[in-house]
Backbone as JSON, one array per atom type, in Angstrom:
{
  "sequence": "MPRTTVAKTTKQLTRSLRTQGTTLGTALGACWTTLAVNTVLGGALTQFGIVPRSLTGLRGILFAPLLHGNLNHLIANTIPFAALGWMVMLRDSRHFVPVTLFSMLGAGLMAWTFGAPGSVHIGASGVVFGYLGFLLLAGVYSRSFWSIVLSLVTAGVWGGLVLGIAPGQVGISWQAHLGGFIGGILAARYFRKR",
  "N": [[31.12, 73.07, 42.2], [31.36, 76.41, 41.22], [29.52, 78.05, 38.55], [30.95, 79.98, 37.07], [33.58, 79.24, 37.48], [33.66, 76.74, 36.23], [33.07, 77.53, 33.6], [35.28, 79.14, 33.1], [37.37, 77.26, 33.31], [36.67, 75.52, 31.23], [36.94, 77.24, 29.07], [39.72, 77.76, 29.18], [40.71, 75.19, 28.73], [39.71, 74.7, 26.15], [41.07, 76.69, 24.73], [43.71, 75.84, 25.14], [43.68, 73.29, 23.86], [43.15, 74.12, 21.27], [45.46, 75.6, 20.68], [47.38, 73.54, 20.87], [46.5, 71.87, 18.78], [46.87, 73.6, 16.61], [49.65, 73.96, 16.68], [50.64, 71.31, 16.22], [49.36, 70.85, 13.77], [50.54, 72.8, 12.16], [53.24, 71.97, 12.14], [53.01, 69.41, 10.95], [51.75, 70.17, 8.6], [53.81, 71.56, 7.37], [55.52, 69.43, 6.76], [53.92, 67.95, 4.94], [53.54, 69.85, 2.92], [56.18, 70.21, 2.11], [56.7, 67.66, 1.06], [54.97, 67.71, -1.17], [56.08, 69.84, -2.68], [58.66, 68.81, -3.09], [58.05, 66.57, -4.6], [57.04, 67.74, -6.96], [59.38, 68.96, -7.76], [60.85, 66.81, -8.52], [62.22, 65.38, -6.55], [64.36, 66.94, -5.79], [64.81, 68.29, -3.38], [65.66, 66.41, -1.58], [68.39, 66.31, -1.29], [68.92, 67.92, 0.83], [68.81, 66.44, 3.08], [70.25, 64.48, 5.8], [73.54, 63.86, 5.28], [75.85, 61.55, 5.92], [78.88, 62.33, 7.62], [79.56, 64.47, 6.02], [80.22, 67.85, 5.46], [78.3, 69.63, 4.41], [76.18, 67.99, 4.8], [75.41, 68.31, 7.4], [73.46, 70.26, 7.52], [71.17, 68.9, 7.22], [70.29, 68.18, 9.75], [68.55, 70.14, 10.51], [66.74, 70.21, 8.32], [66.01, 67.58, 7.53], [63.83, 66.35, 9.09], [61.58, 67.41, 7.86], [61.52, 66.37, 5.35], [60.46, 63.69, 3.26], [60.49, 60.47, 1.74], [58.36, 59.47, 0.19], [54.75, 59.27, -0.17], [53.79, 57.15, 1.47], [55.85, 56.96, 3.36], [55.63, 59.43, 4.66], [52.99, 59.26, 5.69], [53.34, 57.14, 7.46], [54.86, 58.39, 9.41], [53.26, 60.52, 10.22], [51.02, 59.83, 11.9], [52.14, 58.72, 14.41], [53.7, 60.97, 15.05], [51.8, 63.0, 15.45], [50.25, 61.86, 17.56], [52.15, 61.23, 19.67], [53.45, 63.68, 19.87], [51.34, 65.29, 20.73], [50.93, 64.11, 23.21], [53.29, 64.86, 24.49], [52.77, 67.58, 24.68], [50.55, 67.46, 26.35], [51.71, 66.8, 28.75], [53.31, 69.07, 29.26], [52.88, 71.94, 27.57], [54.85, 73.8, 27.04], [57.13, 72.32, 26.71], [57.18, 71.17, 24.23], [58.51, 72.36, 21.9], [61.29, 72.55, 22.79], [61.77, 69.77, 23.31], [61.36, 68.72, 20.78], [63.53, 69.93, 19.46], [65.75, 68.86, 20.89], [65.39, 66.21, 20.1], [65.64, 66.35, 17.29], [68.31, 67.17, 17.1], [69.68, 65.06, 18.38], [68.9, 62.86, 16.73], [69.86, 63.74, 14.25], [72.67, 64.11, 14.65], [73.46, 61.51, 15.33], [72.75, 60.04, 13.03], [74.35, 61.38, 11.19], [76.9, 60.82, 12.16], [77.06, 57.98, 12.3], [75.81, 56.92, 10.07], [75.53, 55.13, 6.91], [78.13, 55.47, 4.45], [77.6, 57.84, 1.87], [74.85, 57.67, 2.03], [71.54, 59.13, 2.46], [69.73, 60.59, 4.93], [66.42, 60.99, 5.79], [63.25, 62.25, 7.01], [60.74, 62.33, 9.66], [60.93, 60.49, 11.66], [62.99, 60.26, 13.54], [62.45, 62.35, 15.27], [59.98, 61.49, 16.21], [60.79, 59.22, 17.65], [62.25, 60.57, 19.54], [60.22, 61.91, 20.96], [59.02, 59.63, 22.01], [61.08, 58.57, 23.68], [61.3, 60.71, 25.48], [58.71, 60.75, 26.67], [58.56, 58.18, 27.81], [60.56, 58.27, 29.78], [60.11, 60.6, 31.23], [58.36, 60.4, 33.42], [59.88, 58.85, 35.16], [62.07, 60.52, 35.72], [60.87, 62.93, 36.69], [59.13, 62.12, 38.65], [56.49, 62.69, 39.22], [53.01, 62.15, 39.75], [51.17, 62.31, 37.51], [52.93, 62.43, 35.36], [54.13, 59.93, 35.55], [51.91, 58.31, 35.07], [51.39, 59.08, 32.41], [53.77, 58.16, 31.24], [53.45, 55.39, 31.61], [51.13, 54.92, 30.08], [52.12, 55.62, 27.57], [54.12, 53.65, 27.28], [52.49, 51.37, 27.21], [50.88, 51.75, 24.91], [52.57, 52.65, 22.8], [55.0, 51.43, 23.19], [56.13, 49.3, 21.71], [57.43, 50.47, 19.59], [60.03, 50.88, 20.33], [61.64, 48.87, 19.4], [62.47, 49.77, 16.97], [64.86, 51.1, 17.26], [66.96, 49.48, 16.94], [69.4, 48.03, 14.73], [68.21, 46.9, 11.6], [65.87, 46.67, 9.33], [66.56, 47.3, 5.92], [67.12, 50.51, 4.57], [65.85, 51.89, 6.55], [66.47, 54.31, 8.93], [67.97, 53.45, 11.54], [69.88, 54.66, 13.02], [69.1, 57.36, 13.22], [66.73, 56.95, 14.61], [67.64, 55.88, 17.06], [69.3, 57.99, 17.91], [67.41, 60.09, 18.12], [65.79, 59.03, 20.13], [67.6, 58.97, 22.29], [68.04, 61.72, 22.47], [65.47, 62.52, 23.29], [65.37, 61.3, 25.81], [67.41, 62.72, 27.1], [66.2, 65.22, 27.09], [64.04, 64.71, 28.8], [65.44, 64.29, 31.15], [66.6, 66.81, 31.43], [64.34, 68.42, 31.88], [63.44, 67.53, 34.33], [63.18, 68.83, 36.82], [61.87, 71.09, 36.2]],
  "CA": [[31.97, 74.05, 41.55], [30.56, 77.5, 40.66], [29.43, 78.1, 37.09], [32.01, 80.81, 36.5], [34.82, 78.44, 37.51], [33.52, 75.73, 35.17], [33.17, 78.24, 32.32], [36.67, 79.58, 32.95], [38.16, 76.05, 33.07], [36.32, 75.06, 29.89], [37.55, 78.18, 28.13], [41.16, 77.53, 29.19], [40.93, 73.9, 28.09], [39.46, 74.88, 24.72], [42.19, 77.49, 24.2], [44.88, 74.98, 25.16], [43.53, 72.29, 22.8], [43.25, 74.82, 19.98], [46.88, 75.9, 20.5], [48.06, 72.28, 20.6], [46.12, 71.45, 17.43], [47.51, 74.51, 15.66], [51.08, 73.65, 16.69], [50.84, 70.04, 15.52], [48.92, 71.02, 12.39], [51.55, 73.59, 11.44], [54.41, 71.12, 11.93], [52.68, 68.38, 9.95], [51.48, 70.87, 7.34], [55.12, 71.84, 6.75], [56.0, 68.16, 6.18], [53.1, 67.62, 3.77], [53.84, 70.84, 1.87], [57.52, 69.89, 1.62], [56.58, 66.48, 0.18], [54.35, 68.14, -2.43], [57.06, 70.63, -3.44], [59.74, 67.91, -3.48], [57.52, 65.72, -5.69], [57.0, 68.58, -8.15], [60.77, 69.22, -8.17], [61.5, 65.55, -8.86], [63.06, 64.9, -5.44], [65.55, 67.78, -5.66], [65.03, 68.73, -1.99], [66.22, 65.31, -0.79], [69.8, 66.62, -1.04], [69.01, 68.66, 2.1], [68.77, 65.49, 4.18], [71.51, 64.27, 6.52], [74.52, 63.07, 4.54], [76.85, 61.23, 6.94], [80.25, 62.8, 7.6], [79.72, 65.51, 5.0], [79.99, 69.13, 6.1], [76.99, 70.13, 3.98], [75.17, 67.07, 5.32], [74.96, 68.75, 8.73], [72.25, 71.07, 7.4], [70.05, 67.97, 7.33], [69.77, 68.15, 11.12], [67.42, 71.06, 10.51], [65.77, 69.99, 7.23], [65.61, 66.17, 7.34], [62.51, 65.97, 9.59], [60.54, 67.9, 6.95], [61.63, 65.65, 4.08], [60.04, 62.29, 3.26], [60.74, 59.86, 0.44], [57.12, 59.29, -0.57], [53.53, 59.42, 0.61], [53.74, 56.12, 2.52], [56.82, 57.34, 4.39], [55.05, 60.53, 5.43], [51.83, 58.76, 6.44], [53.87, 56.32, 8.56], [55.36, 59.28, 10.45], [52.25, 61.5, 10.63], [50.18, 59.38, 13.02], [52.85, 58.75, 15.68], [54.13, 62.33, 15.34], [50.65, 63.71, 16.02], [49.86, 61.27, 18.85], [53.18, 61.41, 20.69], [53.65, 65.12, 20.03], [50.25, 65.78, 21.56], [51.17, 63.64, 24.58], [54.33, 65.73, 25.05], [52.11, 68.83, 25.06], [49.69, 67.2, 27.49], [52.55, 66.86, 29.94], [53.56, 70.51, 29.41], [52.97, 72.51, 26.22], [56.11, 74.54, 26.87], [58.22, 71.39, 26.42], [57.09, 70.62, 22.87], [59.57, 72.86, 21.01], [62.61, 72.07, 23.21], [61.89, 68.31, 23.12], [61.53, 68.54, 19.34], [64.91, 70.32, 19.11], [66.63, 67.81, 21.44], [65.21, 65.01, 19.27], [66.24, 66.62, 15.98], [69.76, 67.21, 17.26], [70.14, 63.69, 18.65], [68.71, 62.05, 15.52], [70.74, 64.23, 13.2], [74.08, 63.83, 14.93], [73.69, 60.06, 15.29], [72.71, 59.63, 11.62], [75.52, 61.97, 10.53], [78.11, 60.15, 12.64], [77.1, 56.52, 12.11], [75.11, 56.5, 8.86], [76.35, 54.53, 5.85], [78.69, 56.46, 3.53], [76.83, 58.11, 0.67], [73.41, 57.59, 2.27], [70.86, 60.37, 2.81], [68.73, 60.27, 5.95], [65.32, 61.96, 5.81], [62.04, 61.82, 7.7], [60.48, 62.81, 11.01], [60.89, 59.39, 12.62], [63.92, 60.54, 14.63], [61.7, 63.2, 16.21], [58.98, 60.6, 16.82], [61.49, 58.43, 18.67], [62.58, 61.5, 20.62], [59.02, 62.05, 21.79], [58.85, 58.37, 22.73], [62.07, 58.54, 24.76], [60.92, 61.72, 26.47], [57.51, 60.33, 27.4], [58.84, 56.98, 28.6], [61.43, 58.56, 30.92], [59.72, 61.81, 31.97], [57.8, 59.98, 34.71], [60.97, 58.36, 36.01], [62.88, 61.65, 36.16], [60.13, 63.96, 37.45], [58.47, 61.44, 39.77], [55.15, 63.22, 39.51], [51.99, 61.14, 39.5], [50.63, 62.36, 36.15], [53.99, 62.08, 34.41], [54.28, 58.48, 35.62], [50.74, 57.75, 34.36], [51.63, 59.31, 30.98], [54.84, 57.23, 30.84], [52.88, 54.05, 31.54], [50.24, 54.88, 28.91], [53.0, 55.62, 26.4], [54.73, 52.32, 27.18], [51.47, 50.4, 26.83], [50.36, 51.96, 23.56], [53.6, 52.87, 21.79], [56.26, 50.82, 23.61], [56.68, 48.43, 20.68], [58.28, 51.24, 18.68], [61.41, 50.85, 20.81], [62.38, 47.93, 18.56], [62.98, 50.5, 15.81], [66.18, 51.71, 17.49], [67.98, 48.46, 16.66], [69.63, 47.82, 13.29], [67.3, 45.89, 11.08], [65.38, 46.77, 7.96], [67.32, 48.14, 4.99], [66.43, 51.74, 4.18], [65.32, 52.53, 7.76], [67.6, 54.91, 9.65], [67.97, 53.13, 12.96], [70.76, 55.63, 13.68], [68.27, 58.52, 13.57], [65.79, 56.51, 15.64], [68.38, 55.78, 18.32], [69.71, 59.34, 18.3], [66.23, 60.82, 18.57], [65.39, 58.44, 21.41], [68.55, 59.48, 23.29], [67.73, 63.14, 22.62], [64.26, 62.61, 24.1], [65.73, 60.95, 27.19], [68.15, 63.87, 27.64], [65.21, 66.28, 27.35], [63.31, 64.32, 30.02], [66.33, 64.55, 32.28], [66.74, 68.25, 31.55], [63.11, 69.03, 32.42], [62.98, 66.78, 35.51], [62.83, 69.7, 37.95], [61.35, 72.35, 35.69]],
  "C": [[31.08, 75.14, 40.94], [30.61, 77.52, 39.14], [30.55, 78.89, 36.45], [33.34, 80.05, 36.46], [34.8, 77.39, 36.4], [33.69, 76.38, 33.8], [34.61, 78.66, 32.05], [37.57, 78.39, 32.62], [37.92, 75.52, 31.66], [36.97, 75.94, 28.83], [39.06, 77.97, 28.03], [41.5, 76.22, 28.48], [40.75, 74.0, 26.58], [40.61, 75.64, 24.07], [43.46, 76.64, 24.11], [44.83, 73.94, 24.04], [43.67, 72.92, 21.42], [44.73, 75.13, 19.67], [47.67, 74.64, 20.16], [47.76, 71.79, 19.19], [46.8, 72.3, 16.37], [49.0, 74.2, 15.55], [51.37, 72.38, 15.91], [50.47, 70.16, 14.04], [49.92, 71.79, 11.56], [52.78, 72.74, 11.13], [54.14, 70.08, 10.85], [52.38, 69.0, 8.59], [52.76, 71.2, 6.6], [55.69, 70.58, 6.09], [55.24, 67.81, 4.9], [53.36, 68.58, 2.61], [55.2, 70.55, 1.26], [57.49, 68.68, 0.7], [56.0, 66.87, -1.17], [55.35, 68.9, -3.3], [58.18, 69.72, -3.95], [59.31, 66.98, -4.63], [57.51, 66.49, -7.01], [58.42, 68.82, -8.68], [61.55, 67.94, -8.48], [62.47, 65.04, -7.8], [64.3, 65.74, -5.19], [65.84, 68.2, -4.22], [65.67, 67.65, -1.12], [67.69, 65.54, -0.45], [70.0, 67.37, 0.28], [68.85, 67.75, 3.31], [70.14, 65.38, 4.84], [72.39, 63.35, 5.69], [75.68, 62.8, 5.51], [78.25, 61.74, 6.61], [80.57, 63.75, 6.45], [79.38, 66.84, 5.66], [78.63, 69.71, 5.7], [75.86, 69.24, 4.49], [74.66, 67.43, 6.7], [73.7, 69.6, 8.67], [70.99, 70.19, 7.5], [69.49, 67.85, 8.73], [68.53, 69.03, 11.22], [66.34, 70.67, 9.5], [65.24, 68.56, 7.11], [64.23, 65.83, 7.9], [61.35, 66.42, 8.7], [60.45, 67.06, 5.68], [61.21, 64.19, 4.23], [60.16, 61.74, 1.83], [59.51, 59.73, -0.43], [55.93, 59.42, 0.38], [53.44, 58.4, 1.74], [54.67, 56.45, 3.68], [56.23, 58.43, 5.28], [53.85, 60.08, 6.26], [52.3, 57.95, 7.66], [54.39, 57.18, 9.71], [54.29, 60.22, 11.0], [51.49, 61.07, 11.88], [50.95, 59.36, 14.34], [53.36, 60.14, 16.05], [53.0, 63.1, 16.02], [50.31, 63.18, 17.41], [50.89, 61.54, 19.94], [53.49, 62.89, 20.92], [52.58, 65.73, 20.92], [50.44, 65.34, 23.01], [52.28, 64.44, 25.26], [53.68, 67.03, 25.51], [51.15, 68.64, 26.22], [50.48, 67.29, 28.79], [52.87, 68.31, 30.27], [53.78, 71.08, 28.01], [54.29, 73.23, 25.97], [57.27, 73.63, 26.52], [58.25, 70.92, 24.97], [58.25, 71.07, 21.98], [60.94, 72.4, 21.49], [62.8, 70.56, 23.03], [62.07, 68.0, 21.64], [62.97, 68.85, 18.93], [65.93, 69.31, 19.64], [66.6, 66.58, 20.53], [65.85, 65.18, 17.9], [67.76, 66.57, 16.07], [70.32, 65.81, 17.5], [70.06, 62.81, 17.42], [69.7, 62.44, 14.44], [72.2, 63.89, 13.43], [74.39, 62.34, 14.86], [73.7, 59.56, 13.84], [73.94, 60.15, 10.88], [76.8, 61.23, 10.9], [78.19, 58.69, 12.22], [76.38, 56.02, 10.86], [76.07, 55.93, 7.82], [76.89, 55.61, 4.92], [77.82, 56.6, 2.28], [75.32, 58.03, 0.84], [72.86, 58.98, 2.58], [69.72, 59.99, 3.76], [67.68, 61.38, 6.0], [64.15, 61.38, 6.61], [61.97, 62.3, 9.13], [60.54, 61.71, 12.06], [61.87, 59.59, 13.77], [63.25, 61.39, 15.7], [60.65, 62.37, 16.93], [59.62, 59.77, 17.93], [61.96, 59.3, 19.83], [61.4, 61.72, 21.54], [58.8, 60.79, 22.63], [59.81, 58.28, 23.91], [61.72, 59.52, 25.87], [59.75, 61.23, 27.32], [57.75, 59.11, 28.28], [59.63, 57.3, 29.87], [61.03, 59.77, 31.74], [59.15, 61.46, 33.35], [58.86, 59.53, 35.68], [61.76, 59.54, 36.58], [62.11, 62.64, 37.04], [59.45, 63.4, 38.69], [57.16, 62.09, 40.19], [54.12, 62.19, 39.06], [51.54, 61.13, 38.05], [51.68, 62.05, 35.1], [54.22, 60.57, 34.39], [53.13, 57.8, 34.87], [50.94, 57.9, 32.85], [52.73, 58.39, 30.45], [54.3, 55.82, 30.69], [51.94, 53.89, 30.35], [51.07, 54.81, 27.63], [53.62, 54.24, 26.19], [53.72, 51.29, 26.7], [51.03, 50.52, 25.39], [51.46, 51.98, 22.5], [54.92, 52.17, 22.1], [56.91, 49.93, 22.57], [57.58, 49.15, 19.69], [59.75, 51.15, 19.07], [62.26, 49.89, 19.97], [63.01, 48.61, 17.35], [64.33, 51.15, 16.03], [67.31, 50.71, 17.25], [68.17, 48.34, 15.15], [68.73, 46.71, 12.78], [67.02, 46.09, 9.61], [66.23, 47.74, 7.12], [66.49, 49.35, 4.61], [65.79, 52.46, 5.35], [66.5, 53.05, 8.57], [67.49, 54.63, 11.15], [68.87, 54.1, 13.72], [69.97, 56.86, 14.11], [67.28, 58.16, 14.67], [66.46, 56.48, 17.0], [68.8, 57.16, 18.82], [68.55, 60.18, 18.81], [65.78, 60.34, 19.93], [66.29, 58.95, 22.54], [68.3, 60.97, 23.54], [66.5, 63.36, 23.48], [64.53, 62.3, 25.56], [66.49, 62.11, 27.84], [67.21, 65.03, 27.94], [64.42, 65.97, 28.61], [64.16, 64.59, 31.25], [66.48, 66.05, 32.52], [65.53, 68.89, 32.23], [62.64, 68.37, 33.73], [62.55, 67.67, 36.66], [62.24, 71.02, 37.5], [59.86, 72.27, 35.53]]
}
């Protein structure tokens, strides 16, 4: 391979990785900043989460992924968000924002529809499960070699997360997990030929 081709490929790869890092860093930075502000305000922003079957609770579809109950909650979401979000961008960077939106919508609507009365659903885990659903099924829908490899790697490393879509632990929004997962699957189906 000629030196100019290698240099050009290296430059493109570096630019792509920088863009991916900036995108993920900005999204996670918004979550961390929101936690800091919410802590200073004594948790006042939590009201912007998803409140089931409440008209004002629908705004949580947009805001809930930014809100976290405490530092442990945010740390638990940061690592899988960064890893799976990056894997979505590895498949195709242009899919990151639409897959995120599909996941937010699925998680939000499921939590709003089936959440316990009076509960407030917050956190980015619905989006994380959306990324998981997208990555697991993208290979099946697109039938491209690299998408199948990425689906298999995702299943091997992160497949155990799927258990989080079943009702279980108190205080964990399985509804948002399931909704996000379905949203991710719908995104994989939508992008199958794109």
